[in-house]
Residue, then its C-alpha position, 0 to 999 in steps of 0.5 A: m500500500q501507499s504510505m504517507n508517513p510523517r517525519k518529525e525528527k530533524t533529518k540529516f541529509q549528508s549526500i545529495a544528488i541533483y538532476t536537471h532537465n535540458k531546457p536552454a530557454k530556462e537555463k539562466e533561471e536554473i543556474k541562479f536557482l542552483n547556486e542558491l540551492l548550493e548555498f543552502f546546502k552549505k549552510h546546512k553542512v551537507k557533506k556531499v552534493s553531486g550533479d548529473v552532466r547538465t547540472v555540473s555543466m551549468l554550475k561550471n564544475k563546482i560539484p562532482l559528477i554523480d556516481d550512480d553506484e553510490k548511495f544518496d540520502l536525497k535525490i532532487g529532480i529539477g525540471g518536469d516529470g521527465t527529469i524525475l523519470k530519468m532520476m528514477r532510472t538511477l535507483q539501486k537496491k541500496d537506495r531503499e532509504g533514499l528520498l526523492l524530491g521534485i522541483n517543477f521547472g517544467t509544464l505539468g509536473f505531476l510528480s513534483e512537490l515544489s516550485p522554484t518560488n517556494a523551494l528554498e522556504a520548503m527546504e527549510q521545512i524538509f531539513k527540519g524533518e517536517f514532511h511526509v513520505d509518499t511511497r510509490m510502487l514500481v514494476k519490473a520486466f525481464v526479457w527472456r531469449k533462447n540461446e543456441r542450445g534452446e535454453k531461455e536466458k535473461v537478456y534484459r531487466a528494466y524498472a518503471l515508475n510509469d509504464i512499460v509499452f510494447g509496440h512498433g514505434g511510429l508504425a501502426r501495425l497490428t500484433n497479437y499479444h498473448v498475455k498470461v497471469n500466473r501461467r493462466v491465459l488472460s487473453t490475446y490482444r490484437s492491437d497496435g500496442l499494449i501498455f502495462a502501467t502502475p497506478t502512478g502511470s495511470t495518468a500518463y499514456s494509458l489515460s490518453v488511450g482510454g485507461p482508468i485513473i488508479s489511486p497510488e494507494i491501490h498497488s496493481i498493474l493496469i493493462t491497457p490495449v492501444a487501438p484494439h481490433t476487438l472493441s470488447h478488449r478493455p483495460i484490466i487491473i491486475p492485483p499485485r504479487k501476480v506475474i504477467n507473461l507476454t509473448f508475441e505473434g505477428r509479421f514483424d522482425a522486431i518489436s519495441m519495448t519502451i520504459d517510462g517513455q525514455i528507454h527503448f529495447t528491441l525485442k525479437p518475435t520469439d522473446e518472452v517478457s515477464i512483468q511484475t510488481a518490483t520489491r524496490r519502491a520510490k519514496f517521494i517527499r511531500l509537504k502535506e498528506s493525502h493531496y493526490f486528488k487535489t493534484l488531479r484537480n489542479k493538473m487536469s483542471w477538474g471542476e473549473k468553469r469555462 
């Protein structure tokens, strides 16, 4: 289940990693903000601050480059949701206690908690331990491929906060997606693509093709077909702790697997994919408890008079 646990004790962040988006139009504003952030960390005696390539470049090498194998107490994404998804790809098993914070310099900012105007004031509150932890589930996928001896081998592993999407890139081409849940046949989806989304990702690509919105408190995997050939094929919600197996049938040489809209892996027609809830979690800092529905109203303009 999603947890919103309040922190009351003073929090010591000894190591912080910063990730920024690549938007030249906002570079001047971002550089100013980053320098203010560094001054704040210096004031609070943070031992180590590292940045991704973009951050280090904007700060003219004032801080070292992030070592993704290193554990950090706090990871900050400055940008939009894409920046946070990029940051998510660096999560390691050792990051179980590490926290994530989004500062929205982008547009929609579904996953971000702060804006540049209130970030430094809010950071004072966060460093005092006055925040809640919003735990979000991830999904993981394994790709299995037969070797020369006909044995299945694991050739790829991926984790996603939003979704894992199968299709043919820019081509609209019908494919048969054979889906099993715990080795029991669910269905064969004949469609242009198939989306496996988390509750967090239910407001992303899946929503745009008719999928439902799922509260993050409900741990589950949402299967949504893209342009299904059969109208009775509707989205379906699979409970956690189930293993989903996917195989393919169609006239193609390769099929694309896309992780959170950013990472692409090319599958062979004979590959098999297993998808399930991951044991690792994403832990986001929230200043206030239970504000998910407010986020939906604000970001989607629900209830606004036009």
